[in-house]
N, C-alpha and C positions, 0 to 999 in steps of 0.2 A: 212483814210478809215473812212467814213460816218457811221452813225449807220444804215441807211439804207442799204448801201454796205455790213454791215455785217450780218443784218436779211438776205438779198438775198442770200448770201453765206451759210446761215445755212438752208434756205430754199430748196436752190439747193442741199445741203447734204441730203434731205430727210425729215428734222423736220416738222411738222405743224407748222401753224402760230402761234399757242399757244405753241407751242415747243420752237422756234424760239424766240419769246418774253419773254418767261421765263426765257432763257438764258440771254436774254439782261438786263431784269431786275437785275437779279445777277450782272451781269457784273457793271451795273450803280452803284449798292450799294457797291461793292467790289472796284472799282478803278474809279469811275465819268466816264466810258467810256475812260481812259485816259492807253494806251499800254505802256508808258514809266511810269507808276505811281510805284516807289519804296517804297512802305509802308509808308504813309502820317507821321506817328509816328516816323520814323526811324532817322529823323533829316538829310539827305544829300540831296542836290538837286538831282532831277531824272536826268537831263541831264549829270551831275557828276557821278553818279552811272552807268548809260547806258555807257558811254563812257568808264568808267575804266573796266567794266565787257567785252566790246566788245573789249577792247584793250589787254584782257587777263592780268591786273594788279590788277583785285580785285576778289577774290573767290565770283563766285554766287551761291554757295552751303553755305549758310549764315543765312537761317532760317527767310529772310526779304522777306515780301510779295511782288510779284512782278508782274506787266503786268495787262491785262484786267480783270483777275481772279483771281489775287494776289495769283498767286502759290507760297506756302511757303515750303512744305515738300522736303527734300533734294532728294529724288527720282524723284518728279515730276519736280522740278529744273534742276536737272541733264539732265532728258528727255527734257526739254525744251530747253537748253542750245545747248544739239546735235543735236536737230532736226533744231534751229537756224544755227548752223554750217553747217549742210549738205545742207541748201539752201542759203548759203553764204548771210547772211542777219543778221541784228542788232536783238538783244534779244528783242527790242522794236517795231520791224516791227509788225504792228496790223494784216496784212495779214497772216503771219506767225502764229499767235497767234489764229488766227480763226481757220486754218487749223489743229494746234495742238489741239483744242478744239474737232474737229472732229475725229481725230485721237486716243484721248483718249478714247473719247465715244466708237470708234470703237474696241479699241484693249484691253483696260484694263477692266478684269472680274468683279472688284469691281462696276464698271459703268454702267453695263449691264441694270440694272433696269432703271437707269436714262435713257440711249440711247431708251431703249421700250419705255418708257413715252412720251419723246419729240419726238419721231419718229411716234406715234401713237396717242396719247391724243389730244384732243380738250378742254381739262380743264385748263384755265389759271392757275388757284390757284393751282392745281396739278403738273403741269411742274414747276411752279416756287419754290414751296415749294420742291420738291425733288431735285432739282439742289441746292438748300439751303442746304438741309439735308445730301446729300450725296457727291454731287461734290464738292461743297465748303465747307461744315461743318465748319461754323465759330462757335468762342467763344461764340459769343451773337447769337441767331437766332432771326434776327430781320425780319420777314417774311413782316410786314406792309409797310415798305419802297421798300422791293424788289418787292412785288405785284404791288404797286404804279407805279414803273417805267415798269413794264412789263405791266400793263395796258395802259400808256402812250405810248407805243413802238406798242402796239396792235390798239389803235385807230388811230395812224400814218400810221401803216404799214399793218397792220393784213387783210385788204382786198385787199391788191395790190399782183399780180402775179410776182413771179420771172421773171427779164427781160431776153428775148431769146438772145440778145447777149451783155452777160456782159464779159468784157475783162479779162481775166485772164495772170498774169505776166508770162514770158516764164519759168521762174525759177521753178513754181510751176505746169507745165505741167505734168512731170513724176509723182509726187505725185496723181495729178489729174487723169491721166490715170490708174493708179493702182488703185486707189478709184472706179472708174466707172466699173471696172471687178467685186467687191465683191459682194455677194449675199445681202449684206445690201442694197447697193444702188438699186440693181435690185428689192428688194421687195419693197423699198420706192417709186422708178420712178413708178411700177406699181400701187401702191395705189394713185399716182399722178393723173395717169391717169384716175383711176377709177373716180376718184372726178370730173372729166371734166375739169382739169385744164393744159391740155397739151399747149406745148409753141405753136402749131399746125403749 
């Protein structure tokens, strides 16, 4: 999954361009945009870690940061694993992880302010910072590189419109259909139309 495809998924979910790029900037800083990244300092090859977790021979609830967002805390990793299993896909599947981000922002009360900012704000710094401070909450609050990555994403994608015909894998259609019925999607789509950016 390319960075542009991730951006398009986040925009289609209702994020502003700045919100989507703020999330991308944090992903880049956390994992280098590698959905199979098993915490670089952990010492086991990513492909080995993924294969063992997918096969059920390694416990995924191990405090090892993993994936695009380097999910680390036990409850979040448990939810990520359950979500991957529900879609019958690998824990390293980028599409699944992006959908999980959208789901966490939608369903978890502690991320309500993050969701509100990413779905309404056009301040790139504010979007990047709130993802770092609340959604990622790293030990080292290194906003500089995250904002640099976010700015690069915005320079590359920020003026583009989400494509009108993006293909969605069949496994994700039930989740997508559920999301399209939510008030969050309806409100986000209404804002999208008000900005004159409808797909036509």
